[in-house]
Structures are given as structure tokens and as C-alpha cells.
C-alpha positions in Angstrom: 5.4 87.6 -111.5 6.4 88.2 -107.9 3.9 90.5 -106.4 5.0 92.9 -103.4 3.7 94.6 -100.5 2.9 98.3 -101.6 5.5 100.3 -100.0 3.7 102.8 -97.5 0.1 101.3 -97.6 0.5 100.2 -94.1 1.7 103.6 -92.9 -1.4 105.3 -94.6 -3.5 103.1 -92.9 -2.1 103.5 -89.5 -1.9 107.4 -89.8 -5.7 107.3 -91.1 -6.3 105.6 -87.9 -4.3 107.7 -85.8 -5.9 110.7 -87.0 -9.4 109.7 -85.9 -8.0 108.5 -82.6 -6.1 111.3 -81.5 -9.1 113.9 -82.8 -11.5 111.9 -80.6 -9.3 111.2 -77.7 -6.7 114.1 -77.1 -7.1 116.9 -79.2 -7.7 118.3 -83.0 -4.3 119.7 -84.2 -3.0 116.3 -83.6 -5.4 114.5 -85.5 -5.0 117.0 -88.5 -1.2 116.4 -88.5 -1.5 112.5 -88.8 -4.5 112.9 -91.5 -2.4 115.2 -93.8 0.5 112.7 -93.4 -1.7 110.1 -94.2 -2.9 111.9 -97.2 0.5 112.8 -98.5 1.6 109.1 -98.3 -1.4 108.0 -99.9 -0.5 110.1 -102.8 2.8 108.8 -103.2 1.4 105.1 -102.9 -1.3 105.6 -105.4 1.3 107.0 -107.7 3.8 104.0 -107.5 1.0 101.8 -107.5 -0.5 103.3 -110.7 2.8 103.0 -112.5 2.7 99.2 -112.2 -0.4 97.6 -110.5 0.4 94.1 -111.3 3.7 94.2 -109.0 1.7 95.4 -105.7 -0.7 94.2 -103.3 -2.3 95.8 -100.6 -3.6 99.0 -102.4 -6.9 98.3 -100.6 -5.2 99.5 -97.3 -4.3 102.7 -99.3 -8.0 103.2 -100.1 -9.1 102.7 -96.4 -6.2 105.0 -94.9 -7.4 107.8 -97.6 -10.9 107.3 -96.3 -9.9 107.4 -92.7 -7.4 110.3 -93.1 -10.2 112.7 -94.7 -12.7 111.4 -91.6 -10.0 112.5 -89.2 -9.6 115.8 -91.1 -13.2 116.6 -91.1 -13.4 115.7 -87.2 -10.3 117.7 -86.5 -11.9 120.8 -88.6 -15.3 120.4 -86.7 -13.5 120.1 -83.4 -11.6 123.2 -84.3 -14.7 125.0 -85.2 -16.3 124.1 -82.0 -13.4 125.1 -79.9 -13.6 128.7 -81.7 -17.3 129.1 -81.0 -16.8 128.0 -77.2 -13.9 130.6 -76.5 -15.9 133.1 -78.8 -19.1 132.7 -76.5 -16.9 132.8 -73.7 -15.3 136.6 -74.7 -18.9 137.8 -75.7 -20.1 136.6 -72.3 -17.3 138.6 -70.5 -17.2 141.6 -72.7 -20.9 142.2 -72.4 -21.0 142.1 -68.5 -23.2 138.7 -68.2 -20.2 137.1 -66.4 -19.2 139.7 -64.0 -18.2 137.3 -60.9 -21.4 138.5 -58.8 -23.9 136.3 -58.0 
């Protein structure tokens, strides 16, 4: 039998890497978007692989990309929570009068 690369395996890995890099370098929403895309592509590639595993290679890229997408999504959620807390503390300080602008 002639084995061929699993369609979408490299895309899943790329999206997983981009989700982590963009969350750490740029901002959380872009990382979350790429991690969700990676997880959807991983589901599709996994279903295709499970139908006939003897025909495809590179399933390890799908598993690695799936893990990286989960890590990227978790980092994006942590980034979101920290951003909400940061702006919440600023609003709380302004409304209580601790940041009145007088020194």
C-alpha cells in the first residue's frame, strides 16, 4: 500500500504554533482564533485518519498540533483574565478616588 501524508496535519501543527506565538507576542484574541482553527482542523484530520489509518502518515503532527492549540487557548484565556483584572483595577481606583490626579 502507498501511504500518503494526512491532509491537514501540517496545518494543524502550524496553527498550534501560531496560537502560542501570537498569544505571547501580540495579543490573546489572535492566539485564541488560531487555536480554535487548529482544533477544528485537528478534529477533521483525526476523523479522516480513524477511517483508514493504514493509508496515512503524519498523525503525530496532528496530535502535537492539538496539544499546542490547547496550550495556546489556555494562554489566551489567562491573558484575557489578566487584562480584565488590570482594567478592573484601574476603573476601581478611578471610581474610589485614589487616582484623582493630584500629587
